[in-house]
N, C-alpha and C positions, 0 to 999 in steps of 0.2 A: 579427254583427260579426266573428266569427272568420274568415269567408271573406275579409275585407278586410285582415286582418293581413299576409299574405304580400305583397300588392301595396303596402301602405303601407311596409313594411320595405324592399322593393325600391326604391321611389321615394326613400326617405330616403337609401339608399346611392348612388343615382344622383345625387342633389343633392350629396352629399359628393364624388363623383367630379368633377362639373362645377365645383365650387368650386375644385378643384385647377388648373383650366385658366385661372384668372384670374391675370394677372401682377401681383405686388405692386408698388405704385407706388414709384418711386425717390425716396429722401429728398433726395438732393443730386446725386451723380454718377449719370449715366444708364447704370448697369451693365447694365440690361435691354436697352438698345440696343447696347451694346458686345458683349453676348453673341451678337448676331445677325450680327456681322461675319464674312464668309467668309474662311477661310484654307485652305491646303493642308497636310494632314498624313496620314501613312500612305497616300499615293498617291491621295487623294481630297479633294474640296472638303468642308469641315466648317465649322460655325459655331464661333466662339470658345468658345461654351458647351460644345460636345462636347469640344474640346481641353482645356478646363478640367476638366470632369468626369472624363474618362479619365485625365488626369494626376494629379488628386487621388485618384482610386481607386487608382492605381498606388502613390502615395506614402503615403497615409493610410488607404486602404481604405474611404473614405466619399466621398460627393459633396458634402458640406458640411464646413466647417472650424470646429471649436470652438476659439476662440483662448484660452479659459480652461478647459481640461479638468480642472483640479484642483477646480473648483467643482461642487457638486451642482446638480441641476436646479432645486431650489427657490431657489438663489442666483442663478439667471438668468445663466448664462455667456453671453458674446457669441459668437453663431454667424453666420458669414458664408457667402455663396454661393461656389461654385467660381469663378464669373466674377470676383467681387470679389477673390478670392485671386489668380487668375492675372494680373489687371490690375496688382496691386501687385507681384507677382514680376517682371513684365516692365518696369514703369514706376517702381516705388517700392520697390526691394529693401531700402532702409534700414528700412522698416516690416515688409515680408514676412519678412525674415530673423529677426525677433523672434518670429514666430508658431510655436507648436509643431506643425508639420505632419508631421514624420517619425515614423512609428510604429515602435517597436522593442520586440518582445516577448521577445527572447532576453536573459536576464540577463547572460550572459557578454559579449555585444556591448555592453550598457550599461556594463559594467565596463571593457571595452577603451577605450571612448570617454570614460571618466571622467565619466559623466553622473550627475546626482543621483538618488537614490531618491525615492520618493513623499514629498512634503512640502507646505509651504505654497503654493508656486508650481510644483508639479510633480506629475503623476499617476503618474510612474514609467514611462510608456509612450510619451508624445508629447514630442518635443523639437524645438527650433528650429535653424535653420542656425547661428546665432550660438553656440549651446551645443555643436554638433558640430564647428564649424570649427577650434577649437584642437587637436583630436585627429586632424585629417585626415592628417597625416604618418604617425602610428602606424597609422591605418586603412589607408592606401595600402600600407604594407609588408605588413600582414596579408592584404590583398586580393590582392596579387601572389602570395603563397604559395598562397592558396585557388584562384586561377585555374589553378595547376599540378595541382590535384587533380581527377580525373574527377568529373563531377556525380553519378554513381551511387554514388561512394564517399565523398561528403562527409558530415560530421557535421551535427547540427542547427545548431551554431554556425557552421560553414563555409557552410551554406546561408543563414543569416541575414546573413553578411558579403556573400555574392554578391548577395543581394536588396537589401541596403543600398547596394551599389555602383550598382545599376541606378537606385535611387531618387535618389541623390545626382547621378548623371549627368543624369537627367531634369530635376532642379531647376536645375542649372547651365545646361543647354540652354535652359530657359525664360528664365532670367535674361539670356541673351545673344540673345534673339529680336529685341528692338526697339532695344537700345542695348548698348554694352559694359557688362558687369556692374559694372565699377568706375567708371562715369561719375558725375560729381558734378552737372553741370548740362548735360544732353544737348542741349537746344535751343541753348544758347550754344556748346557744343563743335561741334555740327553746322554752325552759322553760321560759326564760325572755320575749320572744315575747308573749307567751300565757298570762302571767301576765299583760303585758302592753296593751293588746287589748282593754279592756273597757276604760282605761284612754286615750289611743291613739285615739280611735274613738271619745271620748268626746272632746278631744283637737282639732281634725280635724274639727268636726262639729262647735265648737265655733269659730275657725279661719275663717271658711267659712261664718259664720253669723256675723263676725266683732265684736265678743264679746271677753272679756279677756280669755286667755288660758295659760297653762303651756308650755313655749317655749321649755324647755328641753325634756319634754314628747313628744311634737309634733315632735321635731327633731329626737329623737330616733325612734319613730314610723315611720316617713317618711323614715328613713334610711332602716328599715326593708322592707317596701313596695317597695322601689326602688330596693333593692337586689332581691326580689322575682320577680319583673317585669323583671329584667335583666336575671334571670334564665329562665323565660318563653319565652323571646325573641329568644332564641336559639332553640326553639322547640325540647327539649330533648324527649326521649322515655316516654310514658305514664306508669309510674311505679306503680301507686296506683290503687287498684281495685275499682270498682264502690261502692259508698257509698250512697245508696238511689237513685242513678241515673243509667242511662243505660250504660254510657261510662266509660272507664278507664280514669284516670286523671294524669296530670303532677304535680309534687311536687310543683313547683312554683305557678301554678294556684290554687291548693288546699289551699296553705297558703294565697293567696290573697283573697280567699273566707272566711277565718276565720273572718275578721272584719265585714263581711256581715251577720254573725250569723251562718255560717256553722262550727261546732266544729272541732277541731283538733282530728282526730280519731286514733284508735289503730295502723293502718298501718303506719301512719306518725311517731308515737312514737317508734314503733318497728324498723323502719329503722334508726331513730335517735340513738337508743341504739346500733345498729350494727355499725353505723358510729363512735360513741365514743369508742366502744370496739376495733375496728380494729386500729384506730389511737393510742390508748393507749396500743396496743399489749396485749389484754386480751381475748384470745380465748374462755374461758369458758363463759364469758359474751356475746360475739358475738354469740356463738352457742345457748345460751339460748334465746336471742332475736330472732334469726333466727327460732328457734323451735316455739316460740309464734306466729310469723308471718305465719309460715306454717300451724299451727292449725287454724288461722283465715281464711286463704285462703281455706283450705279444707272444712271449714264449709260454707263459702259464695260463693266460686268460684270453685266447684269440677271439672267442665268441663275444665276450664282453667288450673287447676293443672294437670289433666290427659293429656291434649294436650301437655303441656310444658314438662312433664316427657317423653312422647313418643318421642318428637322431640329431647330431650336431649340424649336419648338412641340412636337414629338414628345418631346423631352427633358423639357419641362415637364409634359406629359401623363402621363408615366411609366405607360403602360398596363399593363405586366406587373407592376410593383410593386403598383399599385392593385388589379389583378385578383387578385393573390396574397392581399391583405388580405381581399378579399371571399370568396375560396375558403375561408379559415380560418373565417370566421364561418359560412358555409354548411355546412362540414363538421361543425362543432360542433352545429349545429341538427339535421343529419341523424342524427348519432350519438345525440343526446338523444332523438330521435323513436323510436329502438328500445326505449328503456327505459320510456317511459311510453305508447308506442303512440299518440303524438299525430299526427294527420293534419295539424294546423295547422303543427306544427314541420317536418314533412316537406315540405309545400307551400312553406313559407317558404324552406326550403333550396333547393328546385328553382328558385324565382323568383330567388333570389340567384345561384345558379349560372348561370342564364340571363343575368343582368346581367354577371357576371364573364366569361362566355363571349363576350358581345358585345364587351366591352372588350378581351379577349384577341384576338379576331378583328380588331378595328379596329387594334390594335397590330401584328399580324402583317401585315395588308395594307399598312399605312402603311410598315412596314419594306421590304416588297417594292417599293413604289413608289419609296422613297428610294434603294434599291440598284439598282433596275431589274433584279432577279433573282428567281428562284423562292424559296420560303420557307426552304429549307435550303441554307446555304452554308458553315457552320462548326459547331463544337460548340455554341456559344451558341445559334444559330438552330435547331439540331436539338433542343435542350432545349425551346425555345419551341414548336416544332411538335409534338413528342411530347406535351407537355402539352395542346396544343390538340386533337389527335386523340383522346387519351384522354378528355378532357372531353366531346367529341362522342359517343363511344361510350357513356360513362356516362349521358349524357342520353337516348340511345336506349334503353338498358336500363331506365332509370327510367320512360320513357314506356310501356313494355310491362308492367313488373312492379309499379311503384308501391309499393315496399316500403322505400325509402330506400337500398338497396344501390347502385344506380346513382348516386345523389347522393353517397354517400361515395366511390365510385370517382372521379367527376368532380372533386370538391373535393380529395380526397387526392392524386391524381396531378398535378392542376393545381398545387397548392401545392408539392409536392416538386420537380417539374420547374422551376418558376419560381425556387425557392430555388437549385437547381443553376445555372440561368442567371445568377442574381444573382452567385454566386461565380465563375462563369466570366468575368463582366464585369470582375473585378478584374485579369485578364490584359492588359487594354488595349482598344483600339477594337474593338467587336463588329461593325462594318460595314466592316472593312478590305478592301482589294483581295485577291482570291483568287489562289492560286498558278496560274500559267499552265496547268499540266498538268490542273487541275481546272476551268478556266474555259471551260465549254461549256454555254450556256444550255439547249439541248435535253435533254441528259442530266441536267443538274441538275433539270429539270422532270419527268423521268420516273424514272430510276434512284434518285436520292437521295430523292425524295419517296415513292416506292413502298417503299423499304427502311425509311424512317423511319416510315411508317404501320405496317409490320410490327413495328418496335420498339414503337410505342405500343400496338398490339393485344396483343402478348405481355405487356407490362407490365400491361395491363388484366386479362388472364386471371390473372396472378400476384397482382395486388392483390385480385381477387375470392377467390382461394384464401386469401390472408392473412385476409380478413374471415371466411371459413368457419372457419378455425382459431381466430381470436380469439373469435368468438362461440360456437363449439362447446366450446372448452377452458375458457375463463375465465368464460363467462356461461351463463345458462339460456335464452337467446333464440333458439338455433338449433333450432327444431322440425323435424320430418321434412319438412314442406312447404318450409320455407325452405332446408333443406339440399339437397333435390332441385332447387329453383329455382336455387340457386347453381351446382350441378353443370351444369345445362343452360346457364347463362350462360357458364361457363368453356369448355365444349365448343364452343359456337357461336363464341366469340371466338378460340379456338385454330384453328378451321377458317379463320376470316377471316385470322388472323395468318399461317398457313401459306401461303395464297394470295399475299398481298402480299409476304411474305419471299422466296418462290420467284421471283415475277415480278421483284421488285427486284434479286435476285441475278443473274438472267439478263440483265436490262438493264444491270447493272453490268459483266458480261462483254463485252457489245457495246460499251459505252463504253470499256473497257480496250483492246479490239481497235482502236477508232478512234483512241485517244490514244497507246497504247504498242505497238501492233502485235501483241498477244497477247490471247486471250480470257480465259485463266486463268493465273496465275503463282504460286499458293499464297502470296500476300502475306498477312500476318497479318490485315488487315482483310477480305480476301476469305474467309479461313478462318473468321473470326468470323461473317460473314454466312451462310456455308454451315452452320455449326454450329446457328444459329438455325433454319434450314429443317429440318435433320435432327432437331433436338430436337422441334420441333412435329409433324413427321411421325411421330416415334416415339410421342409421346403419342397421336396418333390411331390408330395401329396397335395399341397396347396396349389402347386402349379398344374398338376394333372387335373385337379378338380375345378380349375378355373377361378379359384378364390383369389389368387394373386396373378397379376400380369407382369409387364416389364418392370415397372418401378417397384412393385411389391417383391419381385424376385431379387432385385438389387438390395433393397432394405434388409431382407432376410439373410442375404449373403454376408452383409456387414455384421449382422448379429452372430454369424458363424465365427467371425474374428474374435469376438468376446468369449464365446464358448470355448474355442480352441486355446486361446491364451490362458484361460482359467485351467483347463486340463493340463496344459504344458507347464505352467509355472505356479498357478494359484494353489493347487492342491498340495504342493511341496511346502508351502508356507504355513499350512495348518499345523505342522509339527506332529501329526498323528498318522497312524497307518503304516503299513509295511513299505510304502513307496515314498516316504518322506525323506528323500535324499536330495542332495544338490541344492540345499536351501541357500539363498543369497538375500540378505536383508535389504540391500539397495534395490533389489528388483521389485519390492512391494510398491514403492513410490511410482516407479515407471509403469507397473501393471495398472495401477489406479489411473494414471494419466492416460494410458492407452485406452482403457475402458471408457473414460470420459470423452476422449476424442471420437471413439466409434459411436457413442450415443449422440454426439453432436452431428456426425454425418448422417445418422439415422433420422435425426430431426430435420436436417436439410432435405433429405430424400422424401420426407412426407409433406413438405411445404407445397402449396398450390403451384401448378405448372406456370402460371402467369408470372411468377417471381423468378423463373429460370431464364437465364439469358439465351440459352439455345432455343428454348421454346418461343421466346419473343422473336428471335431471328427467323425461325420457321414461319411464324405468322406473317412477318414482313415480306418474306420471299413469296409466300402464297398470295398475299395481297398484290404485290407488284406483278406477279405472273398472271393474276386474274385480270 
């Protein structure tokens, strides 16, 4: 029976994953269909679902909205999807403005905005637009002062103000996507505007020519034009499909074109019907207007519809989050297998890692197809790819050694890199268009992938070294055979990492020569890549020369973690050079903590062996056998 436990456990987790692919039925409003509507944001076609998730991540740091965060889980607070949230922000702001969507962690900012502390209807961290709006004038004054302070010199409070400004701007932008934010009955107002157009244009022309005109008509028409200009000023997403033109359009800009002779088309009217139906709580009318708009899109924009549906399914699948959950379970089983020497636990871990790796791979390939690009295009995708490569290397190690070490490496690095990717996703769209200077598919498929494989390999070697010290210093499980096996693994992986780091760095120089006209420019990112090559080469030379042995190899491999983390993240934080992209302020603190932790492990690795539990156990065994 024991031999079937790993397979049964793997199939149970596979069923759990496939259950996530089922779309929950809509209770009334067809938000699941609304989620698949294509729009243009960040320079690319995205489903409404992606726009909603990315916006909610930016504002609340989650992909769902708890409308009652002050309630505990056993009180069953109301939780809605990102799509339902964005639909209400765009179409029914009177309701959306009451939801506590803005997350504020800084107590000084909470005080500045005169918000309530934790209480009966507040958790002290999440607040609604209606709660913040009365203090916006005070906030604007403080924000103007903060904008004069250089980002590097800002305090925690000033950083919180700057971040809050971005969140408020995004919210107002979304409120002005489909209708003016202050609209009371948008379908009726749109109909009134259409009727007013010929008379308003005539009044405006007469006013400009100095001729008599109807003042009331002119005033009403000018009010409409000002509100549409106000909508456009926020640069909201391009929500309307092309109408006889090449590009997608913003609602405000399309309405400003109406007086110039461009008719108000079916897409504008369908959205207006959806707005009215959602505000009036009429799901049947909302779903009917949504269906009409879907038919229009399928006729005129079939490729955009297909792409939006594919990405919406990818969002629902959440392959990297689900793989991360399985990596955690697999890693725990692998670690437990060391303490009771259970082969069943080890095999169960390997089977689960295999499942997580398949899900991880599916997500990676799916992203590549959606983007039409190689696997690494930004920091987020580099984290995904590094985790994938490390997992593969760990599985190969486990195939040969069958001692659980490769399983811990696969699950550990897989989990850590996917957690990093999750936090990088808080910065916004992870599939955004690339900078033109980096947008070359051939070099993305060679230089970037090769360098990232080098990153992954160096981290695997460093992770193996961490296992060596953890098991050797804190437990009695690192016997002589296991120690030598780990050292052989580290040495082999360092050789592999040196090769790919070197090849990737050379290919990067060729790319730089093609793009910028010079092979090498001592850019911080280039220096970081070179340091990885030199560090790995140094480890090999020290080993070949007999200067370091088993523990020296382990300590140097942990140093490789620091070097690689600096090249991966640190150089971006300098804010200089051609490669300073993907900056994330929160990463600095975690990078410093990571470096400190690695230095602590290096310190443990250099302590006398008499302080190591495994070394004491070996001496005891030798004494008893003697």
